[in-house]
N, C-alpha and C positions, 0 to 999 in steps of 0.2 A: 502492500500499499506505501502511496507516494501522500507527501503532505499538499494541503491546498497552497498552502502561500508559498511556502520555499523548494517545492519538490524535492524534497529531503525524505529518508526514510522512515518510514514510521512503522516500529513495535507494539506490539501488546504489554502490559504492563496493571496489574491489581492495584489501582489506588483509593485512597479516600474519596470521597464525590459527598461535597455539603450544598445542600438544599435549605434556603433560608425560605422558612412558611411565610403566610399572609401575616400572622400574629408578630413578625418579628422573629420570631426564634429558628434557632439555627437547626437542622438535623444532620450529620453527618452518617455517612454509608459507608462501610467500609468492605476492601477489594472489590472495588465494581470493575470490572473490564472494562479497560482505556486504552487508546491507542496515541502515541507518546511518537512526536518526531526527534528523530535523532541530532540533527541541527538546530531548530527553535525552540522546542519544547511546546509547541502547539499538542494540543490537547483534544481529542473526541471521542465520544461514544457512539457506539453503534445505533441506528434505529431503535430496534427492538430491546435495547440494553433500556434508553431512552422511553421506549411505551412501557415497559415495566416497571419504573420507577416511579412514573406518571401513574398505573395501575396502583401502584403498593401507595402511593399517596393518596388517591382517592379513596382508599378501603378506606385508610388511617384517619380520613375526613369520616367517614360514614362511621365509622368506632366512634369516634370523638363525641360526632353528633348523638351516637345511641347513648352514650355512656352519659351524655349530660339532659337525657331525659328521662333518664332513669333514677337521677340524683333527687 
């Protein structure tokens, strides 16, 4: 895989991924498969990984909303 910016070679690493939630809190996901450019350090996650993260966050919102209703 080539970097879209500098055309350097990209390799896969497992890195932490930080998501800022709507309420300002940050959620850190560990060991997310990430492509990293060897030349410029540009990082990118595959579309499927991004979709899985979005699904997880949507589920988290549902769980939190359900938890608020039970209180």
